[in-house]
CHARMM internal coordinates of N, CA and C (Angstrom, degrees):
IC EDIT
DIST 1 N 1 CA 1.4649
DIST 1 CA 1 C 1.5319
ANGL 1 N 1 CA 1 C 110.90
DIST 1 C 2 N 1.2772
ANGL 1 CA 1 C 2 N 118.50
DIHE 1 N 1 CA 1 C 2 N 132.13
DIST 2 N 2 CA 1.4654
ANGL 1 C 2 N 2 CA 119.98
DIHE 1 CA 1 C 2 N 2 CA 175.89
DIST 2 CA 2 C 1.4951
ANGL 2 N 2 CA 2 C 110.79
DIHE 1 C 2 N 2 CA 2 C -66.48
DIST 2 C 3 N 1.2715
ANGL 2 CA 2 C 3 N 114.66
DIHE 2 N 2 CA 2 C 3 N 149.01
DIST 3 N 3 CA 1.4374
ANGL 2 C 3 N 3 CA 121.03
DIHE 2 CA 2 C 3 N 3 CA -177.98
DIST 3 CA 3 C 1.4861
ANGL 3 N 3 CA 3 C 115.35
DIHE 2 C 3 N 3 CA 3 C -55.65
DIST 3 C 4 N 1.4015
ANGL 3 CA 3 C 4 N 115.09
DIHE 3 N 3 CA 3 C 4 N -42.13
DIST 4 N 4 CA 1.4654
ANGL 3 C 4 N 4 CA 117.95
DIHE 3 CA 3 C 4 N 4 CA 177.74
DIST 4 CA 4 C 1.4959
ANGL 4 N 4 CA 4 C 114.00
DIHE 3 C 4 N 4 CA 4 C -66.03
DIST 4 C 5 N 1.3573
ANGL 4 CA 4 C 5 N 117.99
DIHE 4 N 4 CA 4 C 5 N -23.39
DIST 5 N 5 CA 1.4263
ANGL 4 C 5 N 5 CA 121.35
DIHE 4 CA 4 C 5 N 5 CA -179.33
DIST 5 CA 5 C 1.5663
ANGL 5 N 5 CA 5 C 111.20
DIHE 4 C 5 N 5 CA 5 C -91.16
DIST 5 C 6 N 1.2999
ANGL 5 CA 5 C 6 N 116.05
DIHE 5 N 5 CA 5 C 6 N -6.38
DIST 6 N 6 CA 1.5212
ANGL 5 C 6 N 6 CA 117.59
DIHE 5 CA 5 C 6 N 6 CA 178.28
DIST 6 CA 6 C 1.5063
ANGL 6 N 6 CA 6 C 111.73
DIHE 5 C 6 N 6 CA 6 C -64.55
DIST 6 C 7 N 1.3317
ANGL 6 CA 6 C 7 N 113.71
DIHE 6 N 6 CA 6 C 7 N 138.64
DIST 7 N 7 CA 1.4355
ANGL 6 C 7 N 7 CA 120.60
DIHE 6 CA 6 C 7 N 7 CA 177.01
DIST 7 CA 7 C 1.5666
ANGL 7 N 7 CA 7 C 111.67
DIHE 6 C 7 N 7 CA 7 C -96.25
DIST 7 C 8 N 1.3556
ANGL 7 CA 7 C 8 N 112.39
DIHE 7 N 7 CA 7 C 8 N 130.84
DIST 8 N 8 CA 1.5358
ANGL 7 C 8 N 8 CA 115.34
DIHE 7 CA 7 C 8 N 8 CA -178.69
DIST 8 CA 8 C 1.4793
ANGL 8 N 8 CA 8 C 105.73
DIHE 7 C 8 N 8 CA 8 C -103.97
DIST 8 C 9 N 1.2839
ANGL 8 CA 8 C 9 N 112.34
DIHE 8 N 8 CA 8 C 9 N 153.38
DIST 9 N 9 CA 1.4870
ANGL 8 C 9 N 9 CA 120.26
DIHE 8 CA 8 C 9 N 9 CA 174.57
DIST 9 CA 9 C 1.5712
ANGL 9 N 9 CA 9 C 107.42
DIHE 8 C 9 N 9 CA 9 C -88.11
DIST 9 C 10 N 1.3405
ANGL 9 CA 9 C 10 N 115.99
DIHE 9 N 9 CA 9 C 10 N 167.52
DIST 10 N 10 CA 1.4237
ANGL 9 C 10 N 10 CA 119.03
DIHE 9 CA 9 C 10 N 10 CA 174.97
DIST 10 CA 10 C 1.5392
ANGL 10 N 10 CA 10 C 110.35
DIHE 9 C 10 N 10 CA 10 C -60.14
DIST 10 C 11 N 1.3467
ANGL 10 CA 10 C 11 N 119.59
DIHE 10 N 10 CA 10 C 11 N -37.88
DIST 11 N 11 CA 1.4645
ANGL 10 C 11 N 11 CA 121.62
DIHE 10 CA 10 C 11 N 11 CA -178.27
DIST 11 CA 11 C 1.5023
ANGL 11 N 11 CA 11 C 108.85
DIHE 10 C 11 N 11 CA 11 C -66.65
DIST 11 C 12 N 1.3638
ANGL 11 CA 11 C 12 N 118.95
DIHE 11 N 11 CA 11 C 12 N -37.33
DIST 12 N 12 CA 1.4596
ANGL 11 C 12 N 12 CA 122.35
DIHE 11 CA 11 C 12 N 12 CA 178.18
DIST 12 CA 12 C 1.5464
ANGL 12 N 12 CA 12 C 111.16
DIHE 11 C 12 N 12 CA 12 C -64.69
DIST 12 C 13 N 1.3220
ANGL 12 CA 12 C 13 N 117.36
DIHE 12 N 12 CA 12 C 13 N -40.90
DIST 13 N 13 CA 1.4295
ANGL 12 C 13 N 13 CA 122.08
DIHE 12 CA 12 C 13 N 13 CA -178.15
DIST 13 CA 13 C 1.5806
ANGL 13 N 13 CA 13 C 104.12
DIHE 12 C 13 N 13 CA 13 C -67.46
DIST 13 C 14 N 1.2500
ANGL 13 CA 13 C 14 N 120.18
DIHE 13 N 13 CA 13 C 14 N -43.89
DIST 14 N 14 CA 1.4510
ANGL 13 C 14 N 14 CA 122.31
DIHE 13 CA 13 C 14 N 14 CA -176.14
DIST 14 CA 14 C 1.5222
ANGL 14 N 14 CA 14 C 109.80
DIHE 13 C 14 N 14 CA 14 C -64.81
DIST 14 C 15 N 1.3746
ANGL 14 CA 14 C 15 N 119.89
DIHE 14 N 14 CA 14 C 15 N -40.22
DIST 15 N 15 CA 1.3784
ANGL 14 C 15 N 15 CA 123.64
DIHE 14 CA 14 C 15 N 15 CA 171.45
DIST 15 CA 15 C 1.5169
ANGL 15 N 15 CA 15 C 114.70
DIHE 14 C 15 N 15 CA 15 C -61.70
DIST 15 C 16 N 1.2726
ANGL 15 CA 15 C 16 N 116.21
DIHE 15 N 15 CA 15 C 16 N -37.14
DIST 16 N 16 CA 1.4485
ANGL 15 C 16 N 16 CA 121.07
DIHE 15 CA 15 C 16 N 16 CA 179.63
DIST 16 CA 16 C 1.5261
ANGL 16 N 16 CA 16 C 110.89
DIHE 15 C 16 N 16 CA 16 C -65.42
DIST 16 C 17 N 1.3353
ANGL 16 CA 16 C 17 N 116.36
DIHE 16 N 16 CA 16 C 17 N -30.17
DIST 17 N 17 CA 1.4198
ANGL 16 C 17 N 17 CA 123.14
DIHE 16 CA 16 C 17 N 17 CA -179.41
DIST 17 CA 17 C 1.4994
ANGL 17 N 17 CA 17 C 114.60
DIHE 16 C 17 N 17 CA 17 C -99.39
DIST 17 C 18 N 1.3443
ANGL 17 CA 17 C 18 N 116.61
DIHE 17 N 17 CA 17 C 18 N 26.39
DIST 18 N 18 CA 1.4144
ANGL 17 C 18 N 18 CA 125.56
DIHE 17 CA 17 C 18 N 18 CA 179.78
DIST 18 CA 18 C 1.5874
ANGL 18 N 18 CA 18 C 111.34
DIHE 17 C 18 N 18 CA 18 C -59.25
DIST 18 C 19 N 1.3110
ANGL 18 CA 18 C 19 N 114.73
DIHE 18 N 18 CA 18 C 19 N 151.63
DIST 19 N 19 CA 1.4707
ANGL 18 C 19 N 19 CA 116.41
DIHE 18 CA 18 C 19 N 19 CA 179.51
DIST 19 CA 19 C 1.5229
ANGL 19 N 19 CA 19 C 110.30
DIHE 18 C 19 N 19 CA 19 C -78.96
DIST 19 C 20 N 1.3300
ANGL 19 CA 19 C 20 N 121.35
DIHE 19 N 19 CA 19 C 20 N -172.27
DIST 20 N 20 CA 1.3963
ANGL 19 C 20 N 20 CA 125.87
DIHE 19 CA 19 C 20 N 20 CA -173.68
DIST 20 CA 20 C 1.5175
ANGL 20 N 20 CA 20 C 110.84
DIHE 19 C 20 N 20 CA 20 C -68.01
DIST 20 C 21 N 1.3504
ANGL 20 CA 20 C 21 N 119.37
DIHE 20 N 20 CA 20 C 21 N -17.55
DIST 21 N 21 CA 1.4731
ANGL 20 C 21 N 21 CA 122.70
DIHE 20 CA 20 C 21 N 21 CA 178.70
DIST 21 CA 21 C 1.4226
ANGL 21 N 21 CA 21 C 113.69
DIHE 20 C 21 N 21 CA 21 C -95.67
DIST 21 C 22 N 1.3820
ANGL 21 CA 21 C 22 N 116.21
DIHE 21 N 21 CA 21 C 22 N 0.88
DIST 22 N 22 CA 1.4447
ANGL 21 C 22 N 22 CA 121.78
DIHE 21 CA 21 C 22 N 22 CA -179.48
DIST 22 CA 22 C 1.5180
ANGL 22 N 22 CA 22 C 115.99
DIHE 21 C 22 N 22 CA 22 C 88.23
DIST 22 C 23 N 1.3302
ANGL 22 CA 22 C 23 N 114.62
DIHE 22 N 22 CA 22 C 23 N 7.81
DIST 23 N 23 CA 1.4846
ANGL 22 C 23 N 23 CA 118.12
DIHE 22 CA 22 C 23 N 23 CA -179.56
DIST 23 CA 23 C 1.5370
ANGL 23 N 23 CA 23 C 107.69
DIHE 22 C 23 N 23 CA 23 C -80.28
DIST 23 C 24 N 1.3177
ANGL 23 CA 23 C 24 N 120.03
DIHE 23 N 23 CA 23 C 24 N 122.51
DIST 24 N 24 CA 1.4183
ANGL 23 C 24 N 24 CA 120.17
DIHE 23 CA 23 C 24 N 24 CA -179.60
DIST 24 CA 24 C 1.5659
ANGL 24 N 24 CA 24 C 112.37
DIHE 23 C 24 N 24 CA 24 C -62.93
DIST 24 C 25 N 1.3504
ANGL 24 CA 24 C 25 N 110.90
DIHE 24 N 24 CA 24 C 25 N 160.41
DIST 25 N 25 CA 1.4645
ANGL 24 C 25 N 25 CA 118.79
DIHE 24 CA 24 C 25 N 25 CA 175.27
DIST 25 CA 25 C 1.5450
ANGL 25 N 25 CA 25 C 105.35
DIHE 24 C 25 N 25 CA 25 C -64.46
DIST 25 C 26 N 1.3428
ANGL 25 CA 25 C 26 N 116.61
DIHE 25 N 25 CA 25 C 26 N 140.14
DIST 26 N 26 CA 1.5255
ANGL 25 C 26 N 26 CA 115.42
DIHE 25 CA 25 C 26 N 26 CA 178.23
DIST 26 CA 26 C 1.5841
ANGL 26 N 26 CA 26 C 108.34
DIHE 25 C 26 N 26 CA 26 C -68.74
DIST 26 C 27 N 1.3234
ANGL 26 CA 26 C 27 N 112.31
DIHE 26 N 26 CA 26 C 27 N 144.93
DIST 27 N 27 CA 1.4620
ANGL 26 C 27 N 27 CA 118.22
DIHE 26 CA 26 C 27 N 27 CA 178.70
DIST 27 CA 27 C 1.5222
ANGL 27 N 27 CA 27 C 110.67
DIHE 26 C 27 N 27 CA 27 C -62.07
DIST 27 C 28 N 1.3306
ANGL 27 CA 27 C 28 N 115.43
DIHE 27 N 27 CA 27 C 28 N -32.14
DIST 28 N 28 CA 1.4692
ANGL 27 C 28 N 28 CA 119.40
DIHE 27 CA 27 C 28 N 28 CA -179.55
DIST 28 CA 28 C 1.5220
ANGL 28 N 28 CA 28 C 109.53
DIHE 27 C 28 N 28 CA 28 C -67.04
DIST 28 C 29 N 1.3248
ANGL 28 CA 28 C 29 N 119.91
DIHE 28 N 28 CA 28 C 29 N -34.30
DIST 29 N 29 CA 1.4818
ANGL 28 C 29 N 29 CA 124.26
DIHE 28 CA 28 C 29 N 29 CA 172.54
DIST 29 CA 29 C 1.5207
ANGL 29 N 29 CA 29 C 112.08
DIHE 28 C 29 N 29 CA 29 C -60.75
DIST 29 C 30 N 1.3445
ANGL 29 CA 29 C 30 N 114.12
DIHE 29 N 29 CA 29 C 30 N -48.60
DIST 30 N 30 CA 1.4238
ANGL 29 C 30 N 30 CA 118.14
DIHE 29 CA 29 C 30 N 30 CA 178.94
DIST 30 CA 30 C 1.4877
ANGL 30 N 30 CA 30 C 112.63
DIHE 29 C 30 N 30 CA 30 C -58.35
DIST 30 C 31 N 1.3222
ANGL 30 CA 30 C 31 N 117.81
DIHE 30 N 30 CA 30 C 31 N -46.46
DIST 31 N 31 CA 1.4755
ANGL 30 C 31 N 31 CA 121.73
DIHE 30 CA 30 C 31 N 31 CA 179.07
DIST 31 CA 31 C 1.5501
ANGL 31 N 31 CA 31 C 112.59
DIHE 30 C 31 N 31 CA 31 C -66.70
DIST 31 C 32 N 1.3226
ANGL 31 CA 31 C 32 N 116.11
DIHE 31 N 31 CA 31 C 32 N -30.95
DIST 32 N 32 CA 1.4946
ANGL 31 C 32 N 32 CA 119.27
DIHE 31 CA 31 C 32 N 32 CA 176.42
DIST 32 CA 32 C 1.4862
ANGL 32 N 32 CA 32 C 107.16
DIHE 31 C 32 N 32 CA 32 C -70.54
DIST 32 C 33 N 1.3130
ANGL 32 CA 32 C 33 N 122.87
DIHE 32 N 32 CA 32 C 33 N -45.52
DIST 33 N 33 CA 1.4166
ANGL 32 C 33 N 33 CA 122.66
DIHE 32 CA 32 C 33 N 33 CA 176.61
DIST 33 CA 33 C 1.5409
ANGL 33 N 33 CA 33 C 110.28
DIHE 32 C 33 N 33 CA 33 C -59.43
DIST 33 C 34 N 1.3262
ANGL 33 CA 33 C 34 N 116.68
DIHE 33 N 33 CA 33 C 34 N -40.89
DIST 34 N 34 CA 1.4533
ANGL 33 C 34 N 34 CA 117.91
DIHE 33 CA 33 C 34 N 34 CA -179.74
DIST 34 CA 34 C 1.4825
ANGL 34 N 34 CA 34 C 112.67
DIHE 33 C 34 N 34 CA 34 C -63.70
DIST 34 C 35 N 1.3469
ANGL 34 CA 34 C 35 N 118.99
DIHE 34 N 34 CA 34 C 35 N -38.75
DIST 35 N 35 CA 1.4269
ANGL 34 C 35 N 35 CA 125.51
DIHE 34 CA 34 C 35 N 35 CA 178.62
DIST 35 CA 35 C 1.5704
ANGL 35 N 35 CA 35 C 108.59
DIHE 34 C 35 N 35 CA 35 C -64.70
DIST 35 C 36 N 1.3384
ANGL 35 CA 35 C 36 N 118.82
DIHE 35 N 35 CA 35 C 36 N -35.44
DIST 36 N 36 CA 1.4202
ANGL 35 C 36 N 36 CA 121.77
DIHE 35 CA 35 C 36 N 36 CA 179.79
DIST 36 CA 36 C 1.5414
ANGL 36 N 36 CA 36 C 112.44
DIHE 35 C 36 N 36 CA 36 C -88.01
DIST 36 C 37 N 1.2836
ANGL 36 CA 36 C 37 N 116.50
DIHE 36 N 36 CA 36 C 37 N 6.67
DIST 37 N 37 CA 1.5280
ANGL 36 C 37 N 37 CA 123.68
DIHE 36 CA 36 C 37 N 37 CA 179.16
DIST 37 CA 37 C 1.5365
ANGL 37 N 37 CA 37 C 108.32
DIHE 36 C 37 N 37 CA 37 C 61.12
DIST 37 C 38 N 1.3618
ANGL 37 CA 37 C 38 N 118.89
DIHE 37 N 37 CA 37 C 38 N 38.77
DIST 38 N 38 CA 1.4308
ANGL 37 C 38 N 38 CA 124.47
DIHE 37 CA 37 C 38 N 38 CA 179.44
DIST 38 CA 38 C 1.5050
ANGL 38 N 38 CA 38 C 113.26
DIHE 37 C 38 N 38 CA 38 C -114.39
DIST 38 C 39 N 1.3613
ANGL 38 CA 38 C 39 N 115.58
DIHE 38 N 38 CA 38 C 39 N 2.12
DIST 39 N 39 CA 1.4809
ANGL 38 C 39 N 39 CA 118.87
DIHE 38 CA 38 C 39 N 39 CA -176.70
DIST 39 CA 39 C 1.5030
ANGL 39 N 39 CA 39 C 108.62
DIHE 38 C 39 N 39 CA 39 C -106.78
DIST 39 C 40 N 1.3403
ANGL 39 CA 39 C 40 N 115.37
DIHE 39 N 39 CA 39 C 40 N 177.88
DIST 40 N 40 CA 1.5111
ANGL 39 C 40 N 40 CA 120.91
DIHE 39 CA 39 C 40 N 40 CA 179.01
DIST 40 CA 40 C 1.4839
ANGL 40 N 40 CA 40 C 111.72
DIHE 39 C 40 N 40 CA 40 C -64.96
DIST 40 C 41 N 1.3465
ANGL 40 CA 40 C 41 N 117.02
DIHE 40 N 40 CA 40 C 41 N 154.49
DIST 41 N 41 CA 1.4347
ANGL 40 C 41 N 41 CA 124.71
DIHE 40 CA 40 C 41 N 41 CA 174.19
DIST 41 CA 41 C 1.5321
ANGL 41 N 41 CA 41 C 110.93
DIHE 40 C 41 N 41 CA 41 C -57.38
DIST 41 C 42 N 1.3534
ANGL 41 CA 41 C 42 N 117.45
DIHE 41 N 41 CA 41 C 42 N 131.70
DIST 42 N 42 CA 1.4595
ANGL 41 C 42 N 42 CA 120.31
DIHE 41 CA 41 C 42 N 42 CA -179.58
DIST 42 CA 42 C 1.4995
ANGL 42 N 42 CA 42 C 109.98
DIHE 41 C 42 N 42 CA 42 C -122.79
DIST 42 C 43 N 1.3827
ANGL 42 CA 42 C 43 N 113.11
DIHE 42 N 42 CA 42 C 43 N 161.99
DIST 43 N 43 CA 1.4511
ANGL 42 C 43 N 43 CA 119.68
DIHE 42 CA 42 C 43 N 43 CA 174.24
DIST 43 CA 43 C 1.5273
ANGL 43 N 43 CA 43 C 104.34
DIHE 42 C 43 N 43 CA 43 C -123.41
DIST 43 C 44 N 1.3450
ANGL 43 CA 43 C 44 N 116.02
DIHE 43 N 43 CA 43 C 44 N 131.35
DIST 44 N 44 CA 1.5190
ANGL 43 C 44 N 44 CA 118.77
DIHE 43 CA 43 C 44 N 44 CA 177.01
DIST 44 CA 44 C 1.5305
ANGL 44 N 44 CA 44 C 105.84
DIHE 43 C 44 N 44 CA 44 C -94.17
DIST 44 C 45 N 1.3639
ANGL 44 CA 44 C 45 N 113.30
DIHE 44 N 44 CA 44 C 45 N 129.44
DIST 45 N 45 CA 1.4595
ANGL 44 C 45 N 45 CA 118.97
DIHE 44 CA 44 C 45 N 45 CA 173.78
DIST 45 CA 45 C 1.5302
ANGL 45 N 45 CA 45 C 111.65
DIHE 44 C 45 N 45 CA 45 C -80.00
DIST 45 C 46 N 1.3459
ANGL 45 CA 45 C 46 N 116.54
DIHE 45 N 45 CA 45 C 46 N 165.16
DIST 46 N 46 CA 1.4749
ANGL 45 C 46 N 46 CA 118.19
DIHE 45 CA 45 C 46 N 46 CA 178.57
DIST 46 CA 46 C 1.4995
ANGL 46 N 46 CA 46 C 114.87
DIHE 45 C 46 N 46 CA 46 C -55.82
DIST 46 C 47 N 1.3615
ANGL 46 CA 46 C 47 N 119.65
DIHE 46 N 46 CA 46 C 47 N -25.27
DIST 47 N 47 CA 1.4091
ANGL 46 C 47 N 47 CA 124.57
DIHE 46 CA 46 C 47 N 47 CA -177.12
DIST 47 CA 47 C 1.5328
ANGL 47 N 47 CA 47 C 110.44
DIHE 46 C 47 N 47 CA 47 C -86.66
DIST 47 C 48 N 1.3363
ANGL 47 CA 47 C 48 N 117.34
DIHE 47 N 47 CA 47 C 48 N -0.07
DIST 48 N 48 CA 1.4801
ANGL 47 C 48 N 48 CA 121.54
DIHE 47 CA 47 C 48 N 48 CA -178.63
DIST 48 CA 48 C 1.5001
ANGL 48 N 48 CA 48 C 114.54
DIHE 47 C 48 N 48 CA 48 C 94.39
DIST 48 C 49 N 1.3214
ANGL 48 CA 48 C 49 N 121.12
DIHE 48 N 48 CA 48 C 49 N -17.33
DIST 49 N 49 CA 1.4258
ANGL 48 C 49 N 49 CA 122.66
DIHE 48 CA 48 C 49 N 49 CA -179.47
DIST 49 CA 49 C 1.5645
ANGL 49 N 49 CA 49 C 108.50
DIHE 48 C 49 N 49 CA 49 C -66.15
DIST 49 C 50 N 1.3558
ANGL 49 CA 49 C 50 N 116.08
DIHE 49 N 49 CA 49 C 50 N 156.42
DIST 50 N 50 CA 1.4506
ANGL 49 C 50 N 50 CA 122.08
DIHE 49 CA 49 C 50 N 50 CA 175.71
DIST 50 CA 50 C 1.4772
ANGL 50 N 50 CA 50 C 109.74
DIHE 49 C 50 N 50 CA 50 C -105.30
DIST 50 C 51 N 1.3345
ANGL 50 CA 50 C 51 N 117.43
DIHE 50 N 50 CA 50 C 51 N 148.31
DIST 51 N 51 CA 1.4384
ANGL 50 C 51 N 51 CA 123.21
DIHE 50 CA 50 C 51 N 51 CA 168.19
DIST 51 CA 51 C 1.5385
ANGL 51 N 51 CA 51 C 110.72
DIHE 50 C 51 N 51 CA 51 C -132.77
DIST 51 C 52 N 1.2638
ANGL 51 CA 51 C 52 N 117.84
DIHE 51 N 51 CA 51 C 52 N 149.59
DIST 52 N 52 CA 1.4316
ANGL 51 C 52 N 52 CA 124.36
DIHE 51 CA 51 C 52 N 52 CA -175.71
DIST 52 CA 52 C 1.4884
ANGL 52 N 52 CA 52 C 104.81
DIHE 51 C 52 N 52 CA 52 C -127.89
DIST 52 C 53 N 1.3416
ANGL 52 CA 52 C 53 N 114.65
DIHE 52 N 52 CA 52 C 53 N 118.95
DIST 53 N 53 CA 1.5436
ANGL 52 C 53 N 53 CA 118.90
DIHE 52 CA 52 C 53 N 53 CA 177.79
DIST 53 CA 53 C 1.5650
ANGL 53 N 53 CA 53 C 106.51
DIHE 52 C 53 N 53 CA 53 C -67.15
DIST 53 C 54 N 1.2765
ANGL 53 CA 53 C 54 N 113.83
DIHE 53 N 53 CA 53 C 54 N 138.62
DIST 54 N 54 CA 1.4657
ANGL 53 C 54 N 54 CA 120.66
DIHE 53 CA 53 C 54 N 54 CA 179.19
DIST 54 CA 54 C 1.5241
ANGL 54 N 54 CA 54 C 113.01
DIHE 53 C 54 N 54 CA 54 C -50.80
DIST 54 C 55 N 1.3381
ANGL 54 CA 54 C 55 N 113.04
DIHE 54 N 54 CA 54 C 55 N -45.42
DIST 55 N 55 CA 1.5123
ANGL 54 C 55 N 55 CA 117.03
DIHE 54 CA 54 C 55 N 55 CA -179.08
DIST 55 CA 55 C 1.4945
ANGL 55 N 55 CA 55 C 112.08
DIHE 54 C 55 N 55 CA 55 C -61.70
DIST 55 C 56 N 1.3248
ANGL 55 CA 55 C 56 N 115.21
DIHE 55 N 55 CA 55 C 56 N -39.55
DIST 56 N 56 CA 1.4878
ANGL 55 C 56 N 56 CA 121.81
DIHE 55 CA 55 C 56 N 56 CA 178.82
DIST 56 CA 56 C 1.5740
ANGL 56 N 56 CA 56 C 112.07
DIHE 55 C 56 N 56 CA 56 C -61.92
DIST 56 C 57 N 1.4291
ANGL 56 CA 56 C 57 N 110.85
DIHE 56 N 56 CA 56 C 57 N -45.27
DIST 57 N 57 CA 1.4486
ANGL 56 C 57 N 57 CA 117.69
DIHE 56 CA 56 C 57 N 57 CA 176.86
DIST 57 CA 57 C 1.5358
ANGL 57 N 57 CA 57 C 109.71
DIHE 56 C 57 N 57 CA 57 C -58.15
DIST 57 C 58 N 1.3724
ANGL 57 CA 57 C 58 N 115.08
DIHE 57 N 57 CA 57 C 58 N -50.36
DIST 58 N 58 CA 1.5053
ANGL 57 C 58 N 58 CA 118.72
DIHE 57 CA 57 C 58 N 58 CA -174.81
DIST 58 CA 58 C 1.4671
ANGL 58 N 58 CA 58 C 108.57
DIHE 57 C 58 N 58 CA 58 C -61.88
DIST 58 C 59 N 1.3122
ANGL 58 CA 58 C 59 N 121.74
DIHE 58 N 58 CA 58 C 59 N -43.65
DIST 59 N 59 CA 1.4640
ANGL 58 C 59 N 59 CA 125.41
DIHE 58 CA 58 C 59 N 59 CA 179.09
DIST 59 CA 59 C 1.5299
ANGL 59 N 59 CA 59 C 110.89
DIHE 58 C 59 N 59 CA 59 C -60.17
DIST 59 C 60 N 1.2677
ANGL 59 CA 59 C 60 N 118.82
DIHE 59 N 59 CA 59 C 60 N -44.61
DIST 60 N 60 CA 1.4359
ANGL 59 C 60 N 60 CA 125.49
DIHE 59 CA 59 C 60 N 60 CA -179.53
DIST 60 CA 60 C 1.5690
ANGL 60 N 60 CA 60 C 108.19
DIHE 59 C 60 N 60 CA 60 C -64.52
DIST 60 C 61 N 1.3228
ANGL 60 CA 60 C 61 N 117.46
DIHE 60 N 60 CA 60 C 61 N -45.45
DIST 61 N 61 CA 1.4785
ANGL 60 C 61 N 61 CA 121.41
DIHE 60 CA 60 C 61 N 61 CA -176.15
DIST 61 CA 61 C 1.5171
ANGL 61 N 61 CA 61 C 107.83
DIHE 60 C 61 N 61 CA 61 C -69.13
DIST 61 C 62 N 1.2971
ANGL 61 CA 61 C 62 N 119.00
DIHE 61 N 61 CA 61 C 62 N -41.19
DIST 62 N 62 CA 1.4126
ANGL 61 C 62 N 62 CA 120.82
DIHE 61 CA 61 C 62 N 62 CA 179.10
DIST 62 CA 62 C 1.5191
ANGL 62 N 62 CA 62 C 113.55
DIHE 61 C 62 N 62 CA 62 C -65.56
DIST 62 C 63 N 1.3470
ANGL 62 CA 62 C 63 N 116.59
DIHE 62 N 62 CA 62 C 63 N -27.79
DIST 63 N 63 CA 1.4389
ANGL 62 C 63 N 63 CA 121.49
DIHE 62 CA 62 C 63 N 63 CA 176.28
DIST 63 CA 63 C 1.5427
ANGL 63 N 63 CA 63 C 113.88
DIHE 62 C 63 N 63 CA 63 C -75.02
DIST 63 C 64 N 1.3451
ANGL 63 CA 63 C 64 N 116.21
DIHE 63 N 63 CA 63 C 64 N -6.16
DIST 64 N 64 CA 1.4538
ANGL 63 C 64 N 64 CA 118.22
DIHE 63 CA 63 C 64 N 64 CA 177.87
DIST 64 CA 64 C 1.5014
ANGL 64 N 64 CA 64 C 116.49
DIHE 63 C 64 N 64 CA 64 C -91.81
DIST 64 C 65 N 1.4523
ANGL 64 CA 64 C 65 N 111.13
DIHE 64 N 64 CA 64 C 65 N -1.67
DIST 65 N 65 CA 1.5262
ANGL 64 C 65 N 65 CA 117.34
DIHE 64 CA 64 C 65 N 65 CA -177.12
DIST 65 CA 65 C 1.5373
ANGL 65 N 65 CA 65 C 106.79
DIHE 64 C 65 N 65 CA 65 C -66.90
DIST 65 C 66 N 1.3474
ANGL 65 CA 65 C 66 N 110.72
DIHE 65 N 65 CA 65 C 66 N 140.81
DIST 66 N 66 CA 1.4785
ANGL 65 C 66 N 66 CA 120.50
DIHE 65 CA 65 C 66 N 66 CA 177.15
DIST 66 CA 66 C 1.5301
ANGL 66 N 66 CA 66 C 109.39
DIHE 65 C 66 N 66 CA 66 C -91.58
DIST 66 C 67 N 1.3027
ANGL 66 CA 66 C 67 N 115.67
DIHE 66 N 66 CA 66 C 67 N 138.56
DIST 67 N 67 CA 1.4605
ANGL 66 C 67 N 67 CA 118.00
DIHE 66 CA 66 C 67 N 67 CA -177.04
DIST 67 CA 67 C 1.5440
ANGL 67 N 67 CA 67 C 111.97
DIHE 66 C 67 N 67 CA 67 C -66.70
DIST 67 C 68 N 1.2911
ANGL 67 CA 67 C 68 N 115.35
DIHE 67 N 67 CA 67 C 68 N -42.13
DIST 68 N 68 CA 1.5138
ANGL 67 C 68 N 68 CA 118.04
DIHE 67 CA 67 C 68 N 68 CA -174.52
DIST 68 CA 68 C 1.5305
ANGL 68 N 68 CA 68 C 113.58
DIHE 67 C 68 N 68 CA 68 C -107.55
DIST 68 C 69 N 1.2892
ANGL 68 CA 68 C 69 N 115.77
DIHE 68 N 68 CA 68 C 69 N 31.12
DIST 69 N 69 CA 1.4951
ANGL 68 C 69 N 69 CA 119.85
DIHE 68 CA 68 C 69 N 69 CA -176.15
DIST 69 CA 69 C 1.5213
ANGL 69 N 69 CA 69 C 106.85
DIHE 68 C 69 N 69 CA 69 C -83.24
END
COOR INIT
IC SEED 1 N 1 CA 1 C
IC BUILD
């Protein structure tokens, strides 16, 4: 499977967004961002779990870049 097509779990996304000490983003923060439509695009599986395509995550993350940072 190509990297861009790989599906990430919520835990994998939270780990990817870890702080400088390696502490993963809290799942509650991820779900809060999702509720506010500020998180990456997700797909809900029939069992209720969420998956995030790697390409969608990268696109979302790249969109967070600040111009004058």
